[in-house]
C-alpha positions in Angstrom: -43.9 22.7 62.2 -41.9 26.0 61.3 -42.0 26.9 65.0 -40.3 23.7 65.9 -37.5 24.1 63.4 -36.7 27.8 64.5 -36.9 26.8 68.1 -34.5 23.9 68.1 -32.5 24.7 65.0 -33.0 21.1 63.5 -35.2 20.6 60.4 -38.3 18.5 61.5 -39.9 15.9 59.4 -44.0 15.9 58.5 -44.1 12.9 61.2 -42.8 15.5 63.9 -39.3 13.5 64.0 -36.0 14.9 62.9 -35.6 15.2 59.4 -33.1 13.5 57.3 -30.9 15.4 55.1 -30.7 14.8 51.6 -28.1 12.5 50.1 -25.3 14.4 48.9 -23.3 11.9 46.7 -25.8 11.5 44.0 -25.7 15.4 43.6 -22.1 15.5 43.6 -21.7 12.8 41.1 -24.0 14.7 38.6 -22.3 17.8 39.3 -18.8 16.4 38.6 -19.7 14.2 35.7 -21.7 17.5 34.3 -18.4 19.3 34.4 -16.3 16.9 32.8 -18.7 16.2 30.1 -19.0 20.0 29.2 -15.2 20.5 29.3 -14.9 17.4 27.1 -17.5 18.7 24.7 -16.1 22.0 24.3 -12.5 20.6 23.8 -13.8 18.3 21.0 -15.6 20.8 19.3 -12.7 23.3 19.5 -10.4 20.5 18.0 -13.2 20.0 15.1 -13.3 23.5 14.1 -9.6 23.5 13.8 -7.8 25.0 16.9 -4.5 23.3 17.6 -4.5 20.6 20.2 -3.0 22.4 23.2 -4.8 25.7 22.6 -8.1 24.0 22.0 -7.8 22.3 25.4 -6.9 25.3 27.2 -9.8 27.5 25.6 -12.2 24.6 26.1 -11.1 24.2 29.8 -11.7 28.3 30.0 -14.8 28.3 28.2 -16.1 25.4 30.3 -16.2 27.5 33.5 -19.2 29.8 32.6 -21.1 27.2 30.7 -21.0 24.8 33.5 -22.1 27.8 35.8 -25.0 28.4 33.7 -26.0 24.8 32.6 -25.3 23.0 36.0 -27.3 25.5 38.4 -29.9 23.2 39.4 -27.7 20.6 40.6 -25.4 22.8 42.2 -28.1 24.3 44.2 -29.4 21.3 45.0 -25.8 20.0 46.1 -25.6 23.3 48.2 -29.1 22.7 49.9 -27.8 19.2 50.8 -24.6 20.3 52.2 -26.4 23.1 54.3 -28.8 20.5 55.5 -26.3 18.0 56.5 -24.4 20.8 58.4 -27.7 22.0 60.4 -28.5 18.3 61.1 -24.6 17.7 62.6 -24.8 20.7 64.4 -28.3 19.7 66.0 -26.9 16.3 66.8 -23.6 17.9 68.2 -25.7 20.2 70.5 -28.2 17.3 71.5 -25.3 15.3 72.6 -23.8 18.0 74.5 -27.0 18.5 76.4 -27.5 15.0 77.1 -23.9 14.7 78.4 -24.3 18.0 80.6 -27.5 16.6 82.0 -29.7 19.2 80.6 -31.7 17.0 78.2 
């Protein structure tokens, strides 16, 4: 099976057909909602601690970047994998169409 994937460039399902790339939208929604939730939580904590409204907002947004980078790594990795699998599937479909239109396949 790995030989088929390396030869054609497209992922192969266990049944031998073309593998369907994973869904992108659920992982994108999870990642974006997580970023907003982390930013909102940090801003609220800073406001509760006593940092003023605008500085609390700025520091909360600034602190949310590294916190999101650490906490949302699994969903970001899955989103990246889904995007890469989609690009591979689109490239394979485009190559297949080119081959069929040129009469080679």
